[in-house]
N, C-alpha and C positions, 0 to 999 in steps of 0.2 A: 242296235244291239247295245253298245256301250252306254249311250245316253239314256236308254230306257231302264238300265239296271241301277242307276244311281239317281238321286234326287238332284236335278240340275235345271236351271232356267237358261234357255238359249235366247239371247238378245240379238236381233238381226243387225243392229248397229249401235255404236257408242252413244249416239244422240238419244236413244231411248232410255238411257240410264239417268239417274238423278245427277245434278251438277257436281256433287261431292265425289261420286264414283267416276265421273268423267275427268275431274281434276286429278284423281288418284291414278287413273290409267295414263293420263298425259304425263304425270311425273315418272311413272314406270318407263314410258317410251323415251322420255328425255334421258333418263339414267341408263337406259339400254345402250346408248351411244358410248358410255364409259366402260362397257364390257370389254374384257381382254380375252379373246377367243381365237387366237391364231391357228390353233390345231383343229378344232371342230368346226369353226365358222358358225357356231350356234350361239347367238347373242340373247342374253336374258336380262331384262330389267325388272326390278320389283320395287314396289312402294307399299309401305304399311301406313294405315291411318290409326292413330291412337284415340282412346276415349277423350283425351284432352285436345283432340283435333290437330295433333302434330303429324306431319308427313315425314317419314324417314325412308330413304331409298337405298338400293343396292344394285349391283350388277355382277354377273359371274366373272370370275377371275381364274383363268386356266394356268396350268403349269405343264411343262414337258413331261413331268412325272404325274400322270393323271390323278393318282390318289391325293395329291396335294392341291387339287383344284377346289374352288369354293363356289357353290351355286349362288345365284343372285338372291334367291329367296332367303337363304340363311344369312347372307351379308346384311340384308335389310333388317331381318329379325334381331340379329345380334347387335347391330348398330342401335336399334331402338332400345334394346335392353340396357345398353350402356348410357345412351343419351337421355332416356326418359324412364329411369328405374321406377317401378311401381305403377306406371301407367299401363292400362290395358290396351290390347290391339283389337280393333273391331273388324278391319278389312285388310286383305293383302291383294294387291293387283300385280299380275305377272304377265309380261309380254315377251314373246319369243320371235326370233327371226333366224332363219337358216340360210344356207348358201343358195337354196332354191326356195321359191315362194311356198309358204306353208298355208294350206287351205283350212286347217282347223287349229285351234289353240292346243297347246301341250299341257298336260297336267304336270305338277311338280313330281320330281323323282321320289322314290320311296324314302330316301334319307330326309329330304325336305318335308315330306308329309309327316314323318315322324317328329321332326323338330317343330313344325307348326302345331301338331297335336300336343306336344309337350307344353308349348306356350298356352294352348287352351287349358290344359290341366293346371298350369301355374296361375291362371286367372280364374280359378274355381270353376272350370269347365264352361266358361263363357266362350261360345263359338267364335271363330274367326272366319268371316265370310271370304271366299276366294273369287276373284274376278280374273278370268284367263282370256288372253287375246293373242292372235298371231297376225299375219299380214292383212287379212281381210277385215271387214267391219264387225264380224260376228264376235260376240263376247259370251263366254260361258260363265255362269254364276253357280257356285256351290255354297250351301249354307255353312259348311265347316269342313275341316280336314278329316274329321271322323267319317264324313260321307264317303270320302275316297280311300280311307284307311280304317275300316270299321273294327279291325282286330289289332289295334296298335299295342305296342309294348309300353308299359307304364311302371311307375314306382311300386305298384302293388305286387309285382313279381319279385321285387327286391327286399321285401319286408319279411 
């Protein structure tokens, strides 16, 4: 149902990915260990790859006041914007881990999809490929955030 409605590639295992994508997922998994999620127990690690081949990572950071939390995807994207201004982002790898084993990857939340989509707009609609992984070996690959958020809000509404 879900997977047939959107354009996605399902990789059976990480080893079927190219070495650069494997390295990016590995970075996301390493940084997932830096997540601070004492309330939800939902750990997210993210790593972005820039056009200049920099890898910048992030992890979710929770707060007892949930609206003050920050998702791992946005931490990585905002870090990248500050550390490598003007560089494009080509891929974002996102790994998740819950209190119980997760059989399928989780897509980014709506807020994160909106932010990823804004980064695509900022780089002249150059897509950012998404690699999603959970506890198992399966990796879901989406060609862009627009695939998962086809009717995103953008600056055209504000002009």
